[in-house]
N, C-alpha and C positions, 0 to 999 in steps of 0.2 A: 617469389622468384627462386628461392633456394629449394622449396618444395617441388617446383616445376623442374629444376635441374636434377633433382634426385629421382624423380618418378618418370621422367620422359627421356627417351633416347636422345643423345646429343645431336644426331643428324636431323631430328625433327624440329628442334628449337634453336638451332645454331644462329639463324638470322635474327630471331627475336632477342636472344641473349646478347648478340653483338650490338643491336640498337640500344639495349639497356646499358651496356658498358659505355657506349658513346654518350649517353645521357648523363651517366655518373661523372664522366670527365668534364662535360660541359657545365654541370652543376657545380663541380669543384672549382672550376675557373671563375664562374660567376659569383660564388660565395666568398672566395678568397682574393679575387682579383690577381691571381698568380697564373700567368701563362706558362705552362709546362711543356718542355720538349718531349718527344716520343720516349727518349731514354729515361728522362726524369719521371715520366708517367709509369714506365715499367717498374721503376723503383718504388713509386707510390703504391703500386698494386701488390707489392710484397708485404708480408706480415711485419709488424713492428720489430720482432726479434731478428729480422734480416735487414733492418734499416728502412723499411717501408712505412706506409701510413695505414696499412690494413684494408685498402680499397681493392679487394681481390676482383679479378676478372671472372665473372660467371661463365663467360664463353670458354675461357681457357681451362677452368676447373670443372666444367660440366661432365666430362668423361669420368673424372675421379668421383664426383658425386653419384653418378648413375651406377658405376661399378660397385662401389661400397654399399650402396643402398640395396641393389639386387642381391648381392652375396649374403648380406646379413638378414635379409628377409626370407632367405631359403627358397627363392624361386628356382625351379629346375632349369638347368642350363640348356637342355634340349628344347624347352618350351619358350626360351627367350632368344630370338634370332638377332637381337640388337646388341647382345653382350660382346660378341667377338668384334664387330665393327667399332664398338666403344674402346675395346682393348687396343685396337690398331691406332685409333685417334690418341689414346693416352700415351702409347709408346712414341708416337710422333711428337707429343708435347715434351717428352723427356729424352729427345734424341741425343745419342752419345752416352747415355747412362744404361744401366742394366735393364734389359727388356723384361716385361712381365707377360707370361703366357697364361692360357686358360687353365692349365693344370696347376699353375702356381697359386692362383686365387682359390682353387678348389682345395688344395692341401692346406693352405694357410690364408684364410679369408682376411684381407687387409681392411683397416679402418680408413675412413676418408682422410683423417689427419695424416696418415702415412703417405697416401697417394698425393695429397696436396703438397706435402712437404717435399716430395721428390720433384714435383713441378716447379716449386719455388726455388729449390736448389739449382735446377737447370736455368731458370730465369735469371737468378743472381749471377750464374756463370756467364750468361750471355752479356749482361750489363758489364761485368768485370772485364770480360775479353774485349768489349767494345771500347772500354776506356783506354785512351792512349797515354795519358799523363800519369806519372807516379803519384802526384798529389791527389787525383781523383781515386786512384786505387787505395791510397791510405785513408781517404775519407770513407769509402765504401766499407772497408774492413773495420774502421772505428765505429761507424753508426750501427753496424751489425753485431757488435760485441755485446756480451750480457749486460743488461740493465741500462744500456745507453739510451734506449727509447722509452725509459720509464716515464718521461714527461708526457708522452702521448696517452698514457693510461690514467693520469691524475684527473680526478673530478674537479672542474674549475670551481674554486671556492674563494671569492674575492675577500671575504672577511678573514680568511686564514692566509691570505697572500699566496694562494695556490692557483694562480691564473695568469694569463698573458693578455695585455691590452691588444686591440686589433692591429695597430702598427707592429707591435712586437711579434704577434702570431704570424702575420704576413711575412715579415723578415725571417723569422725562424723557419718557416716552410721553404722559402727560397734557399736559405743556407743549408738546410737539411737535405734537400734534393739536389744540391750541387748547381743551382742556377746562379746567374750572375748577380752578385750583391754590390758591385762596385759602381753602378750607374755609369757604365761605359768608360771605365778607367779613370774616374775622378781622382783628384789628389786628396790625401788625408787632410781633414780640417785642422788637425792638431800639429802635424808636421808636413807642410805642403810639398816638401822635397820628395816625399814618397808617394808613389801612385798606388791606389787601392787595387788589389787583385780580385778576380771574380769569386774565389772561394772564401774571401774574407779573412785570410790569414793575417795580413798586416793589421786590420782593424781590431782583431781579437788579441793581438800581441803588442800593440802600440803602448808604449810606456808614458806617452805625453798627456793623454786625456784623463787618466785616473780610473778608467773602467776596469783595468785588471785588478786594482786594489778593491774596488766595489765588489767584483766577482769573488775574490778571495774571502772578503769579509762576509759575503752572503752565505757561502758554504760553511764558513767557520761558525756563523751564528745559527744556522740550521742544525748543524751537528751538536752544538752546545745545548740547544733546546731539546734535542732528542736525548741527550745525556740526562737532562733534568727529568724527562718523561720516564726514563729507566731508573730514576732515583740514584744516579751516580754523582757523587760529589767530586768536584775537580777544581782546577785553577786555570785561569786564562793568562796567556802571555807569560809563561814561567821560564826561568833560567837566567835572566839578565842579572849580573852581579853576584850570582851564587857561587861561582867558581873561585877556588882559592887562587888561581892564577890571574884573576881579574878580568876574565873575558866578559864582554858586554853582549855577546850574542844571546838570542832567545831561541833555543832549539824546540820549544814546545809552544805551539799555538794553544793547545789544550793539554794539561797535565792531569792524567787520571791515576789515582792511587791504587795500588794492589791490583794492577790489571793483568800482569803476566808473571806467574811464579812469585807473587808477593812483591814484585817491583813496580814502581810507578811507570806509566807509559807516556812518553813525550810524543804527542801526535802533532805532526807538522804538515799543513796543507800545502800542496803545490799543484798548480794548473799549467799544463803544457799543451802544445799543439802537435797533432800528428803530422802537420805540414812543415815542421821545422826542418830547415835544410840539413841540419846535423844528423837527424834520425829519419829523414824521408825515405831513404832507400830501404831501411829495415821495416819501417811502418807500411810501406807499399806491398810487402809480402807477408807480414805477420802482424795481426792486430795486437795492440797493447805495447808495441816496441817503444813508443815515445814515453808512455807512462813508466815502463820498466827503467828506461834511462834516467827519468826524473827521480825515481826511487834511489837509484845508485848515487846520483849527485847529492841527494839529501843525506844519505848515509855517510858519504865522504865529508860533508860539511858538519854533521852533528854527532857522529858516533863517538868521537874522542871526548867531547864535553859531557855527553850523556853517560858515558862509561865512568867518568870521574864523579858524577853526581849520583851514580847508582840507578840511572834510569834506563829504560828500554826505548830505543829510537824506533818509531813507527811512522814512516812517511805515508801520508794519504795523498797519493798522486792520482790525478784524473786528467784525461785529455779533453780538449774543448768540445769534442763531439760526445763525451760522456763515457768513454772507455776507462774503467778504473784499473789501477794496478793491483797486483796479486796481494800485497800486504794490506792495501786499503780494502779489498774485497773481504779478506778474513776478518779485519777489524769491524767492518760494517755488519757482517753476518753475526758476529758475536754481540754487537750492540743490539741488533734486532732480536736476538734470542733473549736478552735481558729485558727488552721492552715487552716482548710477548709474555715472559714470566711475570712481570710486574702488572701488566694490564689484563692478562688473561685472554688475550686474543690469539688466534693461530699464528704460528711462526711465519707462515707464508704471507699473511696479511701484514705482519710487522715488517718483513723484508720489503715487500712491495711499497708499503707506506714510507719507509725510510728512504729507499732509493728514489721514490717519486718526489718527495720533498726536496731532496738534494738536486735531482735532475731538473725540476722546474725552476729552481733558483739559478742553476747554471745556465740553462737555455735563456732565461729572462735576461740575465746579465750579458750573455753573448749578443742577444738581439739588440739590447740597448747600446752596446759597443758598436755594432754594425750601423745602427741608425745615427749614432753620434759622429761617426767617422767622416761623413760628408755633409756639407751645408744643406739644411732642409729648407726648401722653398716654403713649406707649410708653416715654418716658424719665422719666415721673413729673413732668413740668414743668406741673402743673396743680393747681388746688384745686377740690374739689367745692363746690357752693353753700353747704353748712353750714360747711365749713372756711373758705371765703372770708369769710363773715359774721363768724365768730368772730375770724379774723385781722385784719379791719378794726377790730373793737372793741379787740383787744389792742394793735394798732399805734397807735391813736389815744389810748390810755390810758383807755379806758372800762371800766366794771365788767364783768368776765368771770366773776365768782364766783357771782352769783345769791344771795349770802348763805347758801351751803350748806356742808356738810362734804364732805371728800374721800371719794370712793366706795371708794378703796383703803385709806386709813388714816382711819377715821371720827373719830378723836380730834383731827384737825387741821382747823381752819377755813380755807377757801379765802380768799385775799386778792384784792382787786379786779384787780390787774395780772397775775394768773396766774402769780406767781413759784413758788408751791408746785406748780402743775400742770406747770410746765416742768422742775422739779427733783425730782419725786416718784420715789423709788427703788423703791417697792413694785411698780410696773407694768412694771419694765424687765427682770427676770430671764427671764421666759418668752419675751419677744420676742427677747432676745439669743440664746437657744438656737435659736429659729426661724431667725434670720439665719445662724447657723452651718450649719444643715442645708442652706440654699440653696447653699452653696459646697462641699459635700462632693465633688462631681464634680471639683473642681480640686485634689484631693490634699492639702487642708489648708493650702495656701500662702496662701489668701485670708484666713484667720482672723487671723494676726498682722499682716497688712498693714492690715486694718481696725482692729484694736484698737490698733495702733501707727502710726496714719496719719502722724504728724508725725516719725517716726524711720525710716520704711521705706526712704528713699532716702539714707541716710547712707553713709559710706565702706565700712563693713563689709558692708552690704547690697549695694552695687555690686560689691564684690569677690566676694561669694557668687554673685551673678548671673553674673559673668564666669566663675567656675569652673564653674558649672553649664552655661553655654553651651559651654565647652571640652569637657566630657564629652559633651554632646549632639553636638558636631561630630565627635568620634571615633566615637561610636556610630552616627550617622546618615550619616556621610560627606558632610556639608554644610558650607559656610563658617561659621565662627564668627560673623562679623559679621551674617550673615542670621539665624542662630538667636538671637543676642542681641537683635536688633531684634524678632523675633517674641515672645521672652520678655517684653521690656518692654511690648510691645503688649498681651499677654494680662494681665500683671500690672496695668497701668494700667486696662485695661477692667474687670478684676475689682474693682479698688479703687473705681472710680466706681459700678459696679453694687451693690456691698455697701453703700457709703455711702447710695445711694438707697434700697435695701431697708431699711436700718436706720432711716431717718428716716420712711419712708412708712407704717410700721405705725401704725394709729390709736391704740394705747395705749403707744407707745414714746417715752420722753423721755430715754433714756440718753445719747445723743450731743448733745443740744441745748445743754447748758452749754458743751461743747467748741466747737461751731460759733459760739455767741454770742461766745465769747472770741476768735474769729478777727479781731475788729476790731484787736487789737494784734499780729496775726501776718500782716500783709499781705505781708511779704517771703516768707514760706513759700508763700503762695498763688501769688505771682509765679513762684517757683522751680518749684512743681508744674505751673503752666501752661506754663512753658518746657519742662519735660521732656515733658509731653503733646504739645506742639507738635513737638518733635523726633521723637517716636515716631509720631504720627499724621499729621503734615504739615499739620495745621489751623492756619492763621495766627491764628485767634481762639480758641484753646484756653482762654486765661485768662478771656475773656469768658464762654464756655460754662460753665466751672467755677464762677465766682462766681455766675452766674445760677442754676445748678442748686442750689447750696448755699443761696442766698437763698430760692428758692421752697420748698425742702425744709424750711427752718427755719420759714417761715410756716405751712406745712401741718402740720408736727409740733406747733407750739405750739397751733394751732387744734384739732387732734385731741386733744391732751392736755387742754385746757380742757374740751372736750366730755366726755371720758372721766371727769373727776374730779367732775362734777356728779352728785350723788346723786339718783336718781329713785325715785318711789314705785312700788308694785307694779303699779298700773294702767298707768303709763307704760312700765314694763319689758315688761308683757304686750303692750302695743300695738306696741312696737318689735320684739318677737319675732315 
């Protein structure tokens, strides 16, 4: 198609290129399950350096392709009657900008990159002018800043953690293109008093879920690994207690010796949002304003102590969309130079690799924060309306029995607080067998882990897992540590899935007394959350675990109460 656009006058292939562009859009929607608006698709058609996805419109750029091709192949202008109409079409595509005439391309033959750049500048201006809110203006300026789109150029490499899972990639696309990420204005799952905004500002700055800490630690860890790659010795979390005045602050996430004029550099990461109300007006007219304001705040907080310790304070500020502050940019460029010197690779490759690793970690953490900000039905973190109504009655101590008999054991009268419904053993056998069938593909390992949830990670189990990992390492010729990590990941995932499946069944009450009794086993939950955090890398694993258990208990209790109410034949026929 590119060859066709370069060798054929635009007027002759306009219809075909338009069909091709529509097929690209349809393919994008089908592959990502992301329905984009016309404005969002215009952004997607821009190059990554301008905040797009690089899905250029061949129809729009066909005049630039044809003009540049004809000029550089030296075809005589008097022999090509299609060149002037192509110039007219090109000038229409960059309306409002400086027009290009026939004599201009004769005197200075342009490259296609120059002409396409003019078209994209005009398209970006159209999108920016179409935007009515300052928040969207700030978003567009931030995503089009240098290195903000580095995550789009990273080769997906799962074993190096340079990839996004499908849900993360889908959410990242929505967020990047300015689509609604709030699920129609849902409330935040961590602080229900706050409604989620379409651009995800609250989800990315919420302090209740722990995602901001995970994001900070992700960038911190990636930068530290890059320092090791450059053979730079340093110190993590330095500065606490070193001051003669007794200050306990830690101005250095990473302390690098002899960094600037023989002085150690105290590098302090800070992640801010371009949509912060305090800097929104500036960020909507100038890219990087929020990052610059964050740098100033870090200097105010750390300069005095760093000066007393003989350090140089260097704040590494970055906006959530990936726009880096000036000081951070200079520091990263210098680190990339050292990596290039150490490894022998070109500096450009070192720069793109460093920014790519940092960018993919930032976007992954943002996507996880957006996904975690609202209850996910895919994880069972929801109650249907009937269950919610019954759960409210049960929680408030209202009568949930309706004065009827249990539908499973008719000789027992239901009590108002739903105790019999939550402990009825008649309804549990069939559901337990159904849950076992769900895990048959995992070789039966899942069953004992579910039925012995509170003993699964004892010393004997850990020894068994270690022995299994050793045998797998011999069999597969892979490192034992990697296989042990994968084994724990699968087992923990299986554990959570089976617990969710066991409780989510409408007639299942088998596990409810166990979970209700967890009030006295908080230490176990903390230990389980700690193990999940070690395996998955999620800083807020304990919060996720307790939230899932709490919602599952309420859903199970509500479903049990509904299931034990005996209905007459007319009601049963109506439900069927």
